[in-house]
C-alpha positions in Angstrom: 0.0 0.2 0.1 1.0 3.4 -0.5 2.7 5.6 2.5 0.1 8.2 1.6 -3.7 7.9 2.5 -4.4 10.4 -0.4 -1.9 10.4 -3.2 -3.5 13.1 -4.8 -3.1 15.3 -1.8 0.4 14.5 -1.7 1.2 16.0 -4.9 -1.0 18.7 -5.5 1.5 20.9 -3.4 4.6 19.1 -4.2 7.3 21.8 -5.3 10.9 21.4 -6.3 13.1 24.4 -6.8 15.6 24.3 -9.9 18.6 25.7 -8.9 21.4 23.7 -10.2 22.7 25.2 -13.4 21.7 27.7 -16.1 21.6 28.0 -20.0 22.2 30.9 -21.8 23.3 31.8 -25.1 26.6 32.6 -24.2 27.5 29.3 -22.6 25.4 27.2 -25.2 27.2 25.6 -28.2 26.4 27.4 -31.7 24.7 24.2 -33.1 22.7 21.5 -31.3 24.9 18.1 -32.0 27.7 19.9 -30.0 25.4 20.7 -27.1 23.7 17.5 -26.9 27.1 15.9 -26.7 27.7 18.0 -23.8 24.7 17.0 -22.0 24.8 13.6 -22.7 28.2 13.5 -21.3 27.2 15.0 -18.3 24.5 12.4 -17.8 26.7 9.7 -18.1 29.2 11.3 -15.8 26.2 11.7 -13.3 25.9 7.6 -13.1 22.1 7.8 -14.0 20.6 4.4 -14.2 19.5 4.7 -17.8 21.3 8.0 -19.1 20.3 7.2 -22.7 16.6 6.4 -21.9 14.2 8.5 -24.0 10.6 8.7 -24.5 9.5 8.3 -28.3 6.1 9.7 -29.1 4.2 8.8 -32.1 0.9 9.0 -33.6 -1.4 7.1 -35.9 -2.6 7.8 -39.3 -5.9 9.7 -37.2 -3.3 11.6 -35.2 -4.0 9.7 -32.2 -0.6 9.9 -30.1 1.1 7.3 -28.0 4.6 7.3 -26.2 6.9 4.8 -24.7 10.6 4.5 -23.2 13.3 3.2 -25.3 17.2 3.5 -25.4 19.1 5.8 -27.7 21.6 3.4 -29.3 23.7 5.9 -31.5 23.7 9.6 -33.2 25.3 11.6 -35.3 24.3 14.7 -37.4 22.1 12.5 -39.4 19.7 11.9 -36.3 19.1 9.7 -33.3 18.9 6.0 -33.5 16.9 3.5 -31.6 15.8 -0.5 -32.4 12.3 -2.2 -32.0 10.0 -4.5 -33.5 8.8 -2.9 -37.0 5.3 -4.8 -36.3 4.8 -3.1 -32.9 2.6 -0.3 -32.1 5.1 2.5 -32.7 6.6 0.6 -35.8 2.9 0.4 -37.4 2.3 4.3 -36.4 5.4 5.2 -37.7 4.6 3.4 -41.3 1.4 5.2 -41.1 2.9 8.7 -39.7 6.5 8.9 -40.4 7.2 11.8 -37.7 8.5 11.4 -34.1 9.2 13.5 -31.2 12.0 12.3 -28.6 12.3 13.7 -25.0 15.2 13.0 -22.7 14.6 13.6 -18.7 17.7 14.1 -16.7 16.1 14.7 -13.1 19.1 14.8 -11.2 20.6 17.5 -13.7 17.2 19.2 -13.8 17.3 19.0 -17.9 15.2 18.1 -20.8 16.2 17.8 -24.5 13.3 17.4 -26.9 14.1 16.2 -30.5 11.2 16.6 -33.2 11.3 15.4 -36.9 10.9 12.6 -39.6 11.7 9.3 -39.1 13.4 6.7 -41.3 14.5 2.9 -41.0 18.2 2.1 -40.8 19.7 0.1 -43.7 19.7 -3.9 -43.2 23.2 -3.6 -42.9 23.2 -1.2 -39.9 20.5 -3.2 -38.1 22.4 -6.5 -38.6 25.4 -4.8 -37.2 23.6 -3.6 -34.2 21.8 -7.1 -33.7 25.0 -9.1 -33.7 26.1 -6.9 -30.5 23.3 -7.6 -28.5 23.4 -10.4 -25.9 22.0 -13.8 -27.0 19.0 -13.5 -24.7 17.9 -10.4 -26.2 18.7 -11.7 -29.8 16.3 -14.5 -28.8 13.6 -12.4 -27.2 13.2 -10.5 -30.6 12.1 -14.2 -32.3 10.3 -14.8 -29.3 8.1 -11.6 -28.6 5.2 -10.6 -30.8 5.5 -7.0 -29.6 2.6 -5.4 -28.7 0.3 -8.4 -29.7 -1.9 -10.0 -26.7 -0.5 -13.2 -25.5 -2.1 -15.7 -23.1 0.2 -15.2 -20.2 3.9 -15.4 -19.2 4.3 -19.3 -19.7 3.7 -18.6 -23.6 6.3 -16.1 -23.7 8.7 -18.3 -21.6 8.0 -21.1 -23.8 8.5 -19.1 -27.0 11.9 -18.2 -25.6 12.7 -22.0 -25.2 11.6 -22.8 -29.0 13.9 -19.9 -30.1 16.8 -20.9 -28.3 16.4 -24.3 -29.7 15.6 -23.5 -33.2 19.0 -21.1 -32.9 21.3 -23.3 -31.0 24.4 -21.5 -32.5 24.0 -17.9 -34.1 20.7 -16.1 -33.9 20.2 -13.8 -37.0 18.2 -10.7 -36.9 14.2 -11.3 -37.8 13.3 -9.5 -40.7 10.7 -7.6 -38.6 13.3 -6.1 -36.4 15.5 -3.3 -36.9 16.5 0.4 -36.2 15.2 3.7 -36.8 16.7 7.2 -37.2 14.8 10.5 -36.2 16.2 12.9 -38.6 15.8 16.3 -36.3 14.0 19.3 -37.7 14.3 21.1 -34.3 16.0 20.2 -30.8 15.3 21.9 -27.8 17.6 22.2 -24.4 15.7 23.1 -21.3 17.5 23.9 -18.2 15.6 24.3 -15.0 15.3 27.3 -13.2 14.7 28.9 -9.8 10.6 30.2 -9.6 10.0 28.3 -12.8 11.5 30.8 -15.1 13.2 28.2 -16.9 16.0 28.2 -19.7 14.9 26.9 -22.9 17.0 27.4 -26.4 15.5 25.6 -29.4 17.9 25.0 -32.5 15.9 24.8 -36.0 17.1 23.5 -39.1 18.0 26.2 -41.7 19.1 24.7 -45.1 22.4 23.4 -44.2 22.4 25.1 -40.7 20.6 26.1 -37.5 19.0 28.8 -36.1 18.9 29.2 -32.3 16.2 31.3 -30.3 15.2 31.5 -26.8 11.8 30.6 -26.0 9.6 31.8 -22.9 9.2 28.8 -20.2 
């Protein structure tokens, strides 16, 4: 049971004062990938449990949104990469509406990064290369789990894992329905919490081959 008799009462007046750092035009990088590298390095140094965890928000053809946490597995100036089952809910939504929003929240650092843009599949070679790096059990689960589909119970998943282990006694190839996506940023926003909710927000927007940078009101 919860320690709070009334959870709503416990949160309605809950307040956190953000006073750890600041973000202004003088100390921010001139382009977003350098700024992201700085902040990701800080998140790694802070020993967060999952510094590369990010929310991926997608929407179906009717515009109905959904969101979930995945792990960033690579990034460069082409975009930000994650891997999943193409037949999952997010995979189906990406096929119908190939645009996504990513959100990193590093609470210890009082920071967020939001990335918006179109999304594309990685090449088969890129997906193969990453899949080969995964632990064996993770590779087997890609075969065993019909992601986002209804299953009769935990026992069915365990049986499917056992079947996959027997089927692939040696190498475990990448399933054809599993692979990577790259979000190609059209805009990247950096948010630093500040005192009295007067937060710092700098957004970089793609402009031709370069980027513009603007401050947003919190």
